[in-house]
gemmi code that builds the backbone of each chain (N, CA, C; Angstrom):
import gemmi

chains = {
    "A": [
        ("MET", (41.861, 91.025, -46.639), (41.505, 89.609, -46.717), (41.831, 88.928, -45.390)),
        ("GLN", (40.793, 88.495, -44.712), (41.026, 87.790, -43.446), (40.191, 86.520, -43.402)),
        ("ILE", (40.905, 85.399, -43.374), (40.209, 84.128, -43.231), (40.261, 83.773, -41.751)),
        ("GLY", (39.111, 83.500, -41.192), (39.082, 83.219, -39.759), (38.117, 82.100, -39.417)),
        ("LEU", (38.091, 81.783, -38.136), (37.187, 80.743, -37.640), (36.263, 81.349, -36.597)),
        ("SER", (35.016, 80.921, -36.618), (34.072, 81.350, -35.600), (33.145, 80.180, -35.270)),
        ("THR", (33.102, 79.812, -34.012), (32.268, 78.664, -33.627), (30.836, 79.076, -33.291)),
        ("SER", (30.553, 80.384, -33.327), (29.202, 80.822, -32.952), (28.104, 80.261, -33.869)),
        ("PRO", (28.361, 80.113, -35.201), (27.295, 79.527, -36.031), (26.887, 78.126, -35.585)),
        ("LEU", (27.825, 77.389, -34.995), (27.486, 76.037, -34.523), (26.468, 76.106, -33.386)),
        ("ALA", (26.659, 77.104, -32.517), (25.729, 77.261, -31.387), (24.360, 77.749, -31.863)),
        ("ASN", (24.344, 78.532, -32.966), (23.076, 79.057, -33.480), (22.293, 78.033, -34.306)),
        ("SER", (22.982, 76.987, -34.763), (22.306, 75.985, -35.593), (21.402, 75.105, -34.739)),
        ("ARG", (20.331, 74.634, -35.377), (19.419, 73.712, -34.698), (19.907, 72.282, -34.927)),
        ("TRP", (19.597, 71.397, -34.003), (20.085, 70.018, -34.092), (19.587, 69.311, -35.370)),
        ("TYR", (18.327, 69.635, -35.768), (17.770, 68.943, -36.923), (18.464, 69.348, -38.233)),
        ("GLU", (19.126, 70.520, -38.219), (19.852, 70.930, -39.431), (21.036, 69.994, -39.693)),
        ("TYR", (21.666, 69.538, -38.620), (22.761, 68.565, -38.766), (22.225, 67.219, -39.238)),
        ("VAL", (21.043, 66.867, -38.713), (20.431, 65.594, -39.126), (20.082, 65.658, -40.616)),
        ("ILE", (19.514, 66.816, -41.048), (19.144, 66.986, -42.467), (20.377, 66.796, -43.354)),
        ("ARG", (21.487, 67.454, -42.976), (22.711, 67.364, -43.784), (23.244, 65.930, -43.826)),
        ("PHE", (23.225, 65.269, -42.658), (23.733, 63.892, -42.601), (22.885, 62.975, -43.486)),
        ("VAL", (21.564, 63.080, -43.327), (20.656, 62.206, -44.082), (20.754, 62.505, -45.580)),
        ("LEU", (20.796, 63.803, -45.923), (20.891, 64.187, -47.335), (22.215, 63.707, -47.942)),
        ("GLY", (23.304, 63.890, -47.201), (24.618, 63.431, -47.680), (24.630, 61.931, -47.895)),
        ("GLY", (24.071, 61.207, -46.930), (23.995, 59.750, -47.044), (23.122, 59.345, -48.218)),
        ("ALA", (21.980, 60.019, -48.362), (21.039, 59.679, -49.437), (21.646, 59.936, -50.815)),
        ("VAL", (22.354, 61.062, -50.964), (22.974, 61.378, -52.262), (24.057, 60.348, -52.592)),
        ("THR", (24.812, 59.932, -51.577), (25.869, 58.932, -51.797), (25.264, 57.586, -52.223)),
        ("VAL", (24.171, 57.204, -51.571), (23.483, 55.961, -51.953), (22.931, 56.103, -53.377)),
        ("PHE", (22.318, 57.260, -53.658), (21.740, 57.525, -54.979), (22.813, 57.424, -56.068)),
        ("THR", (23.982, 58.009, -55.806), (25.088, 57.962, -56.779), (25.533, 56.522, -57.031)),
        ("GLY", (25.587, 55.736, -55.938), (25.954, 54.324, -56.076), (24.937, 53.565, -56.915)),
        ("MET", (23.643, 53.871, -56.701), (22.579, 53.196, -57.450), (22.628, 53.575, -58.936)),
        ("ILE", (22.916, 54.854, -59.203), (23.027, 55.314, -60.600), (24.178, 54.577, -61.286)),
        ("SER", (25.313, 54.445, -60.564), (26.472, 53.751, -61.136), (26.139, 52.291, -61.427)),
        ("SER", (25.423, 51.639, -60.499), (25.064, 50.231, -60.691), (24.108, 50.070, -61.872)),
        ("GLU", (23.196, 51.018, -62.003), (22.138, 50.900, -63.016), (22.606, 51.332, -64.409)),
        ("PHE", (23.341, 52.472, -64.465), (23.673, 53.068, -65.771), (25.174, 53.067, -66.082)),
        ("GLY", (25.975, 52.522, -65.196), (27.415, 52.445, -65.459), (28.214, 53.514, -64.733)),
        ("ALA", (29.530, 53.280, -64.677), (30.430, 54.161, -63.906), (30.472, 55.571, -64.466)),
        ("SER", (30.369, 55.702, -65.778), (30.515, 57.012, -66.405), (29.361, 57.950, -66.037)),
        ("ILE", (28.131, 57.451, -66.144), (26.971, 58.272, -65.771), (26.993, 58.514, -64.256)),
        ("GLY", (27.353, 57.484, -63.509), (27.434, 57.627, -62.045), (28.438, 58.687, -61.645)),
        ("GLY", (29.538, 58.774, -62.386), (30.583, 59.756, -62.085), (30.089, 61.190, -62.187)),
        ("LEU", (29.178, 61.440, -63.135), (28.600, 62.794, -63.270), (27.949, 63.234, -61.969)),
        ("PHE", (27.267, 62.288, -61.324), (26.475, 62.613, -60.130), (27.324, 62.805, -58.870)),
        ("LEU", (28.660, 62.615, -59.017), (29.548, 62.902, -57.880), (29.605, 64.399, -57.606)),
        ("ALA", (29.175, 65.191, -58.599), (29.156, 66.659, -58.426), (27.711, 67.179, -58.457)),
        ("LEU", (26.767, 66.349, -58.066), (25.351, 66.766, -58.019), (25.163, 67.838, -56.937)),
        ("PRO", (24.483, 68.950, -57.278), (24.357, 70.023, -56.275), (23.221, 69.830, -55.271)),
        ("ALA", (22.846, 68.600, -54.967), (21.734, 68.363, -54.036), (22.039, 68.906, -52.643)),
        ("ILE", (23.289, 68.720, -52.203), (23.654, 69.175, -50.858), (23.739, 70.692, -50.825)),
        ("PHE", (24.139, 71.276, -51.955), (24.223, 72.732, -52.039), (22.844, 73.362, -51.832)),
        ("CYS", (21.802, 72.730, -52.383), (20.418, 73.236, -52.208), (20.119, 73.394, -50.719)),
        ("ALA", (20.435, 72.341, -49.952), (20.136, 72.362, -48.513), (20.987, 73.392, -47.788)),
        ("SER", (22.288, 73.439, -48.116), (23.164, 74.351, -47.368), (22.822, 75.810, -47.660)),
        ("ALA", (22.515, 76.141, -48.929), (22.152, 77.527, -49.268), (20.856, 77.928, -48.559)),
        ("THR", (19.903, 77.006, -48.514), (18.625, 77.295, -47.843), (18.836, 77.521, -46.349)),
        ("LEU", (19.688, 76.694, -45.740), (19.961, 76.842, -44.297), (20.674, 78.165, -44.016)),
        ("ILE", (21.623, 78.525, -44.895), (22.347, 79.798, -44.719), (21.364, 80.972, -44.795)),
        ("GLU", (20.477, 80.928, -45.789), (19.483, 82.000, -45.940), (18.611, 82.102, -44.676)),
        ("ARG", (18.158, 80.948, -44.181), (17.296, 80.950, -42.980), (18.028, 81.501, -41.757)),
        ("HIS", (19.311, 81.128, -41.625), (20.110, 81.634, -40.489), (20.159, 83.155, -40.507)),
        ("GLU", (20.446, 83.685, -41.722), (20.598, 85.149, -41.839), (19.277, 85.858, -41.584)),
        ("ILE", (18.181, 85.294, -42.106), (16.854, 85.895, -41.889), (16.528, 85.882, -40.392)),
        ("ARG", (16.805, 84.739, -39.755), (16.524, 84.609, -38.318), (17.326, 85.641, -37.510)),
        ("ARG", (18.624, 85.766, -37.885), (19.502, 86.683, -37.165), (19.028, 88.132, -37.323)),
        ("LYS", (18.640, 88.489, -38.556), (18.190, 89.854, -38.835), (16.858, 90.130, -38.111)),
        ("ARG", (15.963, 89.129, -38.097), (14.668, 89.300, -37.416), (14.865, 89.485, -35.911)),
        ("ASP", (15.822, 88.732, -35.372), (16.121, 88.881, -33.936), (16.597, 90.296, -33.618)),
        ("ALA", (17.233, 90.924, -34.632), (17.727, 92.297, -34.440), (16.664, 93.328, -34.827)),
        ("GLY", (15.468, 92.837, -35.214), (14.351, 93.739, -35.507), (14.175, 94.100, -36.970)),
        ("GLY", (14.922, 93.472, -37.881), (14.812, 93.783, -39.312), (14.023, 92.726, -40.070)),
        ("GLU", (13.963, 92.918, -41.385), (13.200, 91.993, -42.245), (14.054, 90.756, -42.594)),
        ("GLY", (15.208, 90.980, -43.203), (16.169, 89.892, -43.370), (16.145, 89.137, -44.680)),
        ("ALA", (15.094, 89.310, -45.505), (15.005, 88.530, -46.746), (16.169, 88.862, -47.695)),
        ("ARG", (16.451, 90.165, -47.821), (17.517, 90.594, -48.722), (18.881, 90.117, -48.225)),
        ("ARG", (19.068, 90.263, -46.922), (20.331, 89.821, -46.322), (20.514, 88.304, -46.492)),
        ("GLY", (19.417, 87.571, -46.325), (19.461, 86.118, -46.497), (19.844, 85.731, -47.914)),
        ("ARG", (19.236, 86.416, -48.889), (19.560, 86.146, -50.299), (21.027, 86.473, -50.579)),
        ("GLY", (21.498, 87.584, -50.016), (22.891, 87.989, -50.215), (23.859, 86.953, -49.668)),
        ("ALA", (23.541, 86.427, -48.481), (24.413, 85.405, -47.877), (24.427, 84.137, -48.719)),
        ("ALA", (23.247, 83.741, -49.213), (23.158, 82.535, -50.053), (23.906, 82.758, -51.377)),
        ("ALA", (23.830, 83.996, -51.910), (24.533, 84.307, -53.167), (26.049, 84.241, -52.975)),
        ("LEU", (26.518, 84.741, -51.819), (27.953, 84.656, -51.521), (28.394, 83.198, -51.423)),
        ("ASP", (27.522, 82.383, -50.815), (27.813, 80.950, -50.703), (27.892, 80.327, -52.100)),
        ("ALA", (26.991, 80.756, -52.983), (26.987, 80.231, -54.358), (28.259, 80.645, -55.103)),
        ("THR", (28.727, 81.876, -54.848), (29.976, 82.332, -55.466), (31.131, 81.433, -55.029)),
        ("GLY", (31.174, 81.171, -53.723), (32.215, 80.279, -53.198), (32.105, 78.889, -53.792)),
        ("ALA", (30.871, 78.422, -53.972), (30.660, 77.081, -54.537), (31.144, 77.016, -55.986)),
        ("ALA", (30.975, 78.130, -56.724), (31.459, 78.159, -58.119), (32.978, 77.997, -58.140)),
        ("LEU", (33.653, 78.681, -57.209), (35.117, 78.558, -57.126), (35.506, 77.137, -56.677)),
        ("GLY", (34.764, 76.616, -55.716), (35.021, 75.252, -55.235), (34.824, 74.215, -56.330)),
        ("SER", (33.903, 74.496, -57.261), (33.652, 73.563, -58.370), (34.872, 73.455, -59.279)),
        ("VAL", (35.546, 74.600, -59.479), (36.762, 74.579, -60.297), (37.810, 73.690, -59.603)),
        ("ALA", (37.873, 73.830, -58.274), (38.793, 72.980, -57.505), (38.382, 71.515, -57.589)),
        ("MET", (37.065, 71.285, -57.713), (36.586, 69.903, -57.835), (37.039, 69.289, -59.161)),
        ("VAL", (37.120, 70.113, -60.197), (37.656, 69.643, -61.487), (39.112, 69.198, -61.281)),
        ("ALA", (39.872, 70.033, -60.534), (41.276, 69.690, -60.249), (41.360, 68.384, -59.452)),
        ("PHE", (40.447, 68.208, -58.489), (40.397, 66.972, -57.685), (40.261, 65.759, -58.609)),
        ("ALA", (39.302, 65.853, -59.534), (39.024, 64.711, -60.425), (40.211, 64.443, -61.354)),
        ("ILE", (40.820, 65.513, -61.882), (41.953, 65.330, -62.808), (43.141, 64.690, -62.077)),
        ("VAL", (43.446, 65.203, -60.884), (44.578, 64.653, -60.119), (44.311, 63.199, -59.732)),
        ("LEU", (43.072, 62.905, -59.349), (42.721, 61.516, -59.004), (42.914, 60.600, -60.217)),
        ("LEU", (42.471, 61.119, -61.360), (42.588, 60.351, -62.615), (44.051, 60.062, -62.948)),
        ("VAL", (44.891, 61.065, -62.758), (46.309, 60.947, -63.118), (47.062, 60.044, -62.134)),
        ("THR", (46.616, 60.013, -60.882), (47.393, 59.316, -59.848), (46.805, 57.949, -59.442)),
        ("THR", (45.856, 57.434, -60.218), (45.245, 56.149, -59.824), (46.275, 55.009, -59.739)),
        ("SER", (47.332, 55.120, -60.528), (48.343, 54.048, -60.514), (49.200, 54.067, -59.237)),
        ("TRP", (49.079, 55.125, -58.436), (49.895, 55.253, -57.220), (49.279, 54.512, -56.023)),
        ("GLY", (48.075, 54.003, -56.188), (47.383, 53.369, -55.057), (46.353, 54.325, -54.461)),
        ("ALA", (45.368, 53.727, -53.771), (44.210, 54.503, -53.298), (44.593, 55.630, -52.339)),
        ("ALA", (45.408, 55.313, -51.329), (45.722, 56.314, -50.294), (46.447, 57.516, -50.888)),
        ("ALA", (47.463, 57.243, -51.724), (48.235, 58.342, -52.327), (47.375, 59.153, -53.281)),
        ("ALA", (46.555, 58.464, -54.081), (45.715, 59.161, -55.065), (44.703, 60.078, -54.372)),
        ("PHE", (44.038, 59.574, -53.326), (43.046, 60.400, -52.616), (43.725, 61.566, -51.875)),
        ("ALA", (44.910, 61.291, -51.317), (45.629, 62.360, -50.607), (46.027, 63.468, -51.579)),
        ("CYS", (46.570, 63.092, -52.744), (46.986, 64.090, -53.742), (45.781, 64.863, -54.271)),
        ("ALA", (44.695, 64.146, -54.568), (43.501, 64.800, -55.116), (42.896, 65.774, -54.095)),
        ("SER", (42.852, 65.362, -52.832), (42.291, 66.225, -51.786), (43.154, 67.470, -51.607)),
        ("LEU", (44.472, 67.257, -51.637), (45.399, 68.392, -51.520), (45.201, 69.359, -52.697)),
        ("ALA", (45.028, 68.795, -53.886), (44.795, 69.631, -55.074), (43.519, 70.451, -54.889)),
        ("TRP", (42.483, 69.829, -54.332), (41.223, 70.558, -54.114), (41.458, 71.750, -53.180)),
        ("VAL", (42.138, 71.498, -52.070), (42.376, 72.571, -51.088), (43.189, 73.704, -51.721)),
        ("VAL", (44.302, 73.343, -52.383), (45.213, 74.361, -52.958), (44.482, 75.192, -54.022)),
        ("ILE", (43.793, 74.526, -54.942), (43.120, 75.255, -56.030), (41.959, 76.090, -55.486)),
        ("ALA", (41.208, 75.530, -54.528), (40.064, 76.269, -53.968), (40.544, 77.560, -53.300)),
        ("VAL", (41.571, 77.446, -52.476), (42.093, 78.633, -51.781), (42.689, 79.620, -52.794)),
        ("ALA", (43.431, 79.093, -53.786), (44.035, 79.962, -54.802), (42.958, 80.716, -55.586)),
        ("MET", (41.880, 80.035, -55.941), (40.780, 80.675, -56.682), (40.147, 81.789, -55.851)),
        ("TRP", (39.958, 81.492, -54.567), (39.335, 82.485, -53.686), (40.231, 83.720, -53.544)),
        ("VAL", (41.540, 83.486, -53.366), (42.492, 84.605, -53.228), (42.535, 85.414, -54.532)),
        ("LEU", (42.530, 84.717, -55.665), (42.545, 85.383, -56.974), (41.304, 86.280, -57.120)),
        ("ARG", (40.148, 85.764, -56.733), (38.908, 86.549, -56.805), (39.021, 87.792, -55.920)),
        ("TRP", (39.593, 87.612, -54.751), (39.756, 88.729, -53.813), (40.666, 89.807, -54.414)),
        ("ILE", (41.766, 89.377, -55.038), (42.697, 90.332, -55.648), (42.009, 91.092, -56.788)),
        ("VAL", (41.269, 90.362, -57.634), (40.567, 91.000, -58.760), (39.540, 92.003, -58.240)),
        ("LYS", (38.763, 91.610, -57.223), (37.734, 92.503, -56.667), (38.374, 93.764, -56.072)),
        ("ARG", (39.499, 93.565, -55.382), (40.191, 94.711, -54.782), (40.693, 95.658, -55.874)),
        ("GLY", (41.228, 95.096, -56.965), (41.705, 95.894, -58.092), (40.579, 96.724, -58.698)),
        ("ILE", (39.416, 96.083, -58.878), (38.256, 96.779, -59.457), (37.823, 97.921, -58.532)),
        ("ARG", (37.779, 97.614, -57.232), (37.350, 98.628, -56.249), (38.292, 99.846, -56.260)),
        ("ARG", (39.586, 99.564, -56.343), (40.576, 100.651, -56.347), (40.474, 101.479, -57.626)),
        ("ALA", (40.250, 100.798, -58.755), (40.121, 101.502, -60.030), (38.901, 102.421, -60.004)),
        ("ARG", (37.808, 101.949, -59.422), (36.585, 102.764, -59.320), (36.817, 103.963, -58.411)),
        ("ALA", (37.549, 103.733, -57.331), (37.814, 104.821, -56.380), (38.665, 105.905, -57.021)),
        ("ARG", (39.605, 105.494, -57.882), (40.477, 106.469, -58.561), (39.677, 107.356, -59.505)),
        ("ARG", (38.621, 106.769, -60.129), (37.781, 107.521, -61.047), (36.933, 108.496, -60.244)),
    ],
    "B": [
        ("MET", (22.570, 45.108, -49.149), (21.923, 46.029, -48.202), (22.967, 46.708, -47.311)),
        ("SER", (23.928, 45.891, -46.808), (24.955, 46.451, -45.925), (25.844, 47.434, -46.688)),
        ("GLU", (26.015, 47.180, -48.014), (26.825, 48.090, -48.837), (26.164, 49.471, -48.861)),
        ("TYR", (24.853, 49.511, -49.031), (24.149, 50.797, -49.074), (24.177, 51.496, -47.716)),
        ("LEU", (24.159, 50.679, -46.655), (24.239, 51.259, -45.310), (25.601, 51.932, -45.106)),
        ("ILE", (26.664, 51.245, -45.565), (28.017, 51.827, -45.458), (28.100, 53.109, -46.282)),
        ("ARG", (27.541, 53.062, -47.505), (27.514, 54.259, -48.355), (26.808, 55.405, -47.640)),
        ("PHE", (25.657, 55.083, -47.058), (24.854, 56.110, -46.382), (25.639, 56.741, -45.230)),
        ("LEU", (26.237, 55.891, -44.405), (26.961, 56.398, -43.230), (28.188, 57.208, -43.634)),
        ("LEU", (28.953, 56.663, -44.602), (30.163, 57.375, -45.040), (29.811, 58.713, -45.706)),
        ("GLY", (28.807, 58.672, -46.581), (28.375, 59.895, -47.275), (27.884, 60.937, -46.286)),
        ("GLY", (27.055, 60.503, -45.333), (26.540, 61.417, -44.313), (27.658, 62.017, -43.491)),
        ("LEU", (28.633, 61.176, -43.167), (29.774, 61.627, -42.349), (30.609, 62.681, -43.077)),
        ("PHE", (30.978, 62.395, -44.324), (31.807, 63.341, -45.097), (31.067, 64.659, -45.335)),
        ("VAL", (29.800, 64.559, -45.722), (29.028, 65.779, -45.999), (28.873, 66.608, -44.722)),
        ("SER", (28.593, 65.945, -43.599), (28.446, 66.671, -42.328), (29.755, 67.356, -41.950)),
        ("LEU", (30.850, 66.633, -42.134), (32.170, 67.179, -41.779), (32.474, 68.446, -42.582)),
        ("PHE", (32.290, 68.382, -43.899), (32.555, 69.556, -44.742), (31.571, 70.689, -44.439)),
        ("SER", (30.315, 70.326, -44.095), (29.323, 71.354, -43.756), (29.732, 72.108, -42.504)),
        ("ILE", (30.228, 71.373, -41.513), (30.649, 72.006, -40.249), (31.846, 72.921, -40.505)),
        ("ILE", (32.784, 72.451, -41.338), (33.935, 73.308, -41.682), (33.425, 74.576, -42.366)),
        ("GLY", (32.474, 74.412, -43.302), (31.890, 75.562, -43.994), (31.173, 76.509, -43.044)),
        ("ASP", (30.602, 75.962, -41.975), (29.895, 76.802, -40.989), (30.852, 77.672, -40.185)),
        ("ILE", (32.013, 77.129, -39.864), (32.883, 77.845, -38.919), (33.928, 78.750, -39.577)),
        ("VAL", (34.184, 78.563, -40.886), (35.178, 79.451, -41.505), (34.519, 80.752, -41.981)),
        ("ARG", (35.291, 81.790, -42.014), (34.860, 83.123, -42.426), (35.853, 83.674, -43.437)),
        ("PRO", (35.521, 84.537, -44.366), (34.196, 85.084, -44.657), (33.290, 84.087, -45.396)),
        ("LYS", (32.075, 84.537, -45.702), (31.066, 83.633, -46.272), (31.436, 83.114, -47.658)),
        ("SER", (32.070, 83.985, -48.469), (32.446, 83.519, -49.811), (33.493, 82.406, -49.710)),
        ("PHE", (34.364, 82.492, -48.687), (35.361, 81.440, -48.473), (34.678, 80.161, -47.972)),
        ("ALA", (33.724, 80.340, -47.067), (32.971, 79.189, -46.545), (32.225, 78.478, -47.667)),
        ("GLY", (31.802, 79.262, -48.677), (31.070, 78.694, -49.804), (31.871, 77.662, -50.581)),
        ("LEU", (33.207, 77.771, -50.508), (34.059, 76.784, -51.181), (33.685, 75.372, -50.738)),
        ("PHE", (33.318, 75.243, -49.468), (33.030, 73.919, -48.914), (31.674, 73.379, -49.372)),
        ("GLY", (30.873, 74.270, -49.994), (29.623, 73.812, -50.615), (29.903, 72.990, -51.864)),
        ("ALA", (31.101, 73.132, -52.403), (31.492, 72.331, -53.567), (32.695, 71.460, -53.217)),
        ("ALA", (32.753, 71.023, -51.979), (33.827, 70.094, -51.579), (33.483, 68.692, -52.108)),
        ("PRO", (34.506, 67.905, -52.401), (34.224, 66.569, -52.963), (33.819, 65.550, -51.899)),
        ("SER", (32.834, 65.908, -51.074), (32.452, 65.042, -49.955), (31.806, 63.738, -50.432)),
        ("VAL", (30.820, 63.861, -51.335), (30.167, 62.652, -51.870), (31.173, 61.836, -52.682)),
        ("ALA", (32.041, 62.542, -53.411), (33.036, 61.858, -54.244), (33.993, 61.029, -53.395)),
        ("LEU", (34.439, 61.587, -52.261), (35.374, 60.850, -51.401), (34.753, 59.545, -50.906)),
        ("ALA", (33.499, 59.640, -50.464), (32.821, 58.435, -49.952), (32.569, 57.439, -51.085)),
        ("THR", (32.015, 57.931, -52.194), (31.632, 57.036, -53.299), (32.848, 56.414, -53.975)),
        ("LEU", (33.852, 57.251, -54.269), (35.025, 56.730, -54.978), (35.848, 55.794, -54.093)),
        ("GLY", (35.850, 56.072, -52.792), (36.549, 55.172, -51.861), (35.951, 53.773, -51.895)),
        ("ILE", (34.632, 53.714, -51.853), (33.943, 52.415, -51.909), (34.137, 51.770, -53.285)),
        ("ALA", (34.044, 52.618, -54.348), (34.210, 52.101, -55.724), (35.603, 51.491, -55.912)),
        ("TRP", (36.600, 52.137, -55.312), (37.984, 51.618, -55.420), (38.093, 50.241, -54.765)),
        ("ALA", (37.515, 50.127, -53.561), (37.576, 48.851, -52.836), (36.814, 47.753, -53.579)),
        ("GLU", (35.716, 48.119, -54.230), (34.864, 47.118, -54.886), (35.304, 46.760, -56.300)),
        ("HIS", (35.671, 47.807, -57.071), (35.894, 47.594, -58.512), (37.316, 47.876, -58.983)),
        ("GLY", (38.112, 48.541, -58.174), (39.494, 48.811, -58.566), (39.713, 50.187, -59.183)),
        ("ALA", (40.979, 50.444, -59.520), (41.412, 51.780, -59.949), (40.825, 52.204, -61.293)),
        ("SER", (40.677, 51.261, -62.238), (40.212, 51.653, -63.577), (38.761, 52.148, -63.526)),
        ("TYR", (37.949, 51.529, -62.683), (36.549, 51.944, -62.498), (36.510, 53.367, -61.924)),
        ("VAL", (37.384, 53.617, -60.948), (37.469, 54.954, -60.335), (37.923, 55.980, -61.379)),
        ("GLY", (38.834, 55.559, -62.277), (39.292, 56.444, -63.343), (38.147, 56.885, -64.256)),
        ("VAL", (37.261, 55.942, -64.583), (36.092, 56.267, -65.425), (35.177, 57.251, -64.698)),
        ("GLN", (34.964, 57.000, -63.405), (34.086, 57.895, -62.629), (34.709, 59.286, -62.476)),
        ("ALA", (36.036, 59.314, -62.270), (36.721, 60.613, -62.112), (36.640, 61.428, -63.394)),
        ("THR", (36.738, 60.746, -64.555), (36.622, 61.458, -65.842), (35.245, 62.111, -65.952)),
        ("ALA", (34.209, 61.338, -65.639), (32.846, 61.891, -65.719), (32.629, 62.989, -64.676)),
        ("MET", (33.313, 62.837, -63.542), (33.167, 63.838, -62.477), (33.638, 65.217, -62.941)),
        ("ILE", (34.633, 65.238, -63.847), (35.121, 66.521, -64.382), (33.959, 67.283, -65.022)),
        ("TRP", (33.150, 66.574, -65.818), (32.017, 67.231, -66.506), (30.952, 67.646, -65.484)),
        ("GLY", (30.739, 66.789, -64.496), (29.766, 67.125, -63.447), (30.185, 68.365, -62.681)),
        ("ALA", (31.503, 68.495, -62.425), (32.012, 69.649, -61.664), (31.934, 70.932, -62.488)),
        ("ILE", (32.183, 70.824, -63.801), (32.026, 72.008, -64.667), (30.555, 72.449, -64.647)),
        ("ALA", (29.663, 71.460, -64.699), (28.222, 71.768, -64.635), (27.866, 72.418, -63.300)),
        ("LEU", (28.528, 71.972, -62.233), (28.274, 72.553, -60.898), (28.710, 74.017, -60.843)),
        ("ALA", (29.827, 74.331, -61.510), (30.294, 75.731, -61.566), (29.257, 76.594, -62.289)),
        ("CYS", (28.764, 76.103, -63.443), (27.735, 76.845, -64.202), (26.480, 77.013, -63.346)),
        ("TYR", (26.085, 75.928, -62.692), (24.885, 75.933, -61.841), (25.026, 76.978, -60.725)),
        ("SER", (26.192, 77.009, -60.070), (26.413, 77.948, -58.953), (26.313, 79.392, -59.423)),
        ("ILE", (26.862, 79.675, -60.614), (26.794, 81.044, -61.160), (25.339, 81.425, -61.441)),
        ("VAL", (24.583, 80.484, -62.014), (23.164, 80.763, -62.306), (22.384, 80.990, -61.006)),
        ("VAL", (22.662, 80.168, -59.986), (21.983, 80.337, -58.688), (22.269, 81.731, -58.124)),
        ("CYS", (23.540, 82.142, -58.200), (23.935, 83.465, -57.700), (23.146, 84.562, -58.411)),
        ("GLN", (23.011, 84.445, -59.736), (22.274, 85.451, -60.518), (20.786, 85.443, -60.163)),
        ("LEU", (20.228, 84.251, -59.987), (18.798, 84.152, -59.634), (18.525, 84.777, -58.269)),
        ("LEU", (19.471, 84.614, -57.352), (19.303, 85.182, -56.008), (19.390, 86.703, -56.039)),
        ("MET", (20.377, 87.216, -56.773), (20.632, 88.660, -56.727), (19.807, 89.457, -57.737)),
        ("ARG", (19.582, 88.908, -58.921), (18.868, 89.676, -59.952), (17.374, 89.348, -59.979)),
        ("ALA", (17.047, 88.045, -59.971), (15.627, 87.667, -60.000), (15.007, 87.705, -58.609)),
        ("GLN", (15.860, 87.848, -57.590), (15.429, 87.945, -56.188), (14.586, 86.751, -55.731)),
        ("LEU", (14.950, 85.583, -56.226), (14.296, 84.357, -55.750), (14.880, 83.980, -54.396)),
        ("GLY", (14.131, 83.215, -53.612), (14.663, 82.677, -52.363), (15.663, 81.570, -52.674)),
        ("ALA", (16.424, 81.157, -51.649), (17.495, 80.178, -51.881), (16.953, 78.835, -52.383)),
        ("LEU", (15.880, 78.351, -51.771), (15.347, 77.034, -52.177), (14.850, 77.094, -53.618)),
        ("ALA", (14.093, 78.152, -53.934), (13.564, 78.299, -55.301), (14.699, 78.426, -56.313)),
        ("ALA", (15.694, 79.260, -56.002), (16.808, 79.480, -56.938), (17.587, 78.186, -57.186)),
        ("THR", (17.855, 77.446, -56.114), (18.656, 76.217, -56.277), (17.878, 75.138, -57.035)),
        ("LEU", (16.555, 75.141, -56.888), (15.752, 74.137, -57.605), (15.511, 74.548, -59.063)),
        ("VAL", (15.244, 75.840, -59.277), (15.003, 76.338, -60.642), (16.242, 76.129, -61.522)),
        ("ALA", (17.428, 76.267, -60.903), (18.683, 76.148, -61.671), (19.095, 74.698, -61.930)),
        ("MET", (18.410, 73.757, -61.322), (18.817, 72.340, -61.449), (18.893, 71.849, -62.911)),
        ("PRO", (17.945, 72.259, -63.782), (18.070, 71.832, -65.185), (19.375, 72.298, -65.837)),
        ("VAL", (19.935, 73.407, -65.351), (21.213, 73.891, -65.898), (22.296, 72.849, -65.647)),
        ("TRP", (22.322, 72.332, -64.402), (23.323, 71.311, -64.069), (23.135, 70.075, -64.955)),
        ("LEU", (21.892, 69.608, -65.058), (21.612, 68.401, -65.848), (22.014, 68.604, -67.317)),
        ("LEU", (21.626, 69.753, -67.857), (21.896, 70.043, -69.271), (23.405, 70.099, -69.550)),
        ("VAL", (24.122, 70.880, -68.744), (25.570, 71.054, -68.968), (26.305, 69.728, -68.747)),
        ("ALA", (25.973, 69.022, -67.655), (26.665, 67.763, -67.337), (26.472, 66.739, -68.449)),
        ("PHE", (25.223, 66.539, -68.880), (24.961, 65.504, -69.883), (25.441, 65.929, -71.276)),
        ("GLU", (25.428, 67.244, -71.534), (25.913, 67.728, -72.832), (27.427, 67.488, -72.934)),
        ("PHE", (28.169, 67.861, -71.882), (29.618, 67.623, -71.860), (29.904, 66.120, -71.956)),
        ("HIS", (29.131, 65.338, -71.215), (29.330, 63.888, -71.213), (29.109, 63.308, -72.608)),
        ("ALA", (28.089, 63.823, -73.281), (27.769, 63.323, -74.625), (28.854, 63.720, -75.629)),
        ("VAL", (29.364, 64.937, -75.493), (30.345, 65.439, -76.456), (31.743, 64.869, -76.173)),
        ("ALA", (32.149, 64.947, -74.888), (33.532, 64.565, -74.541), (33.663, 63.100, -74.110)),
        ("GLY", (32.577, 62.478, -73.714), (32.608, 61.063, -73.326), (33.037, 60.838, -71.907)),
    ],
}
model = gemmi.Model(1)
for chain_id, residues in chains.items():
    chain = gemmi.Chain(chain_id)
    for i, (resn, *xyz) in enumerate(residues, 1):
        res = gemmi.Residue()
        res.name, res.seqid = resn, gemmi.SeqId(i, " ")
        for name, pos in zip(("N", "CA", "C"), xyz):
            atom = gemmi.Atom()
            atom.name, atom.element = name, gemmi.Element(name[0])
            atom.pos, atom.b_iso = gemmi.Position(*pos), 0.0
            res.add_atom(atom)
        chain.add_residue(res)
    model.add_chain(chain)
structure = gemmi.Structure()
structure.add_model(model)
structure.setup_entities()
């Protein structure tokens, strides 16, 4: 298990991909606000976890991988799907952390905005990383059990 | 109008920030965590707190729990569509959207 940083994907990204993410993020936030104004806070709250941004990010990841594979002389469709699927797996784990974010925010609202957001954000980071590590341990266990057979 | 502009800028900023973090961290499954980061929630709930207060944010956070559970179900379905049905990323993420709507609204209806 090695978590690392690599800035090369930033250099490989096109400028318009950042614009797409910014505009989409802004649009979803405005949309969520409009839903809350129109249908109330409860319905609006559901849309705080709308996967609209995930659609764009998974598509961009797939395109990056296809482009990279084509540059190396391959087809890339399968590799692109695999990369997007891995991203979706991570998003599923992140969603569990998002549940923790919402619960901690709910519990700490009486502490004031800054403390509540800080605690909720910390909960998201801790649970997200813990979920990912847990998945890694389980996968390693399965792999070792198969190898023993 | 200015309120929506602030929402747009803040939402765009948070989403871009988490996207960049997701781009630079490795491995890919770890980077995927940032695809479900509470970026829209941070921007929206921050503004909601300033405008309506803590109790309003509490109502939104409760509903967000159901939305996030729906997002987990949606992500699993997307993963299956990509690997088993061999759909492309855009098709898989759009085809699975009714799953999110169904689970989110069903939980909301049952649990409130």
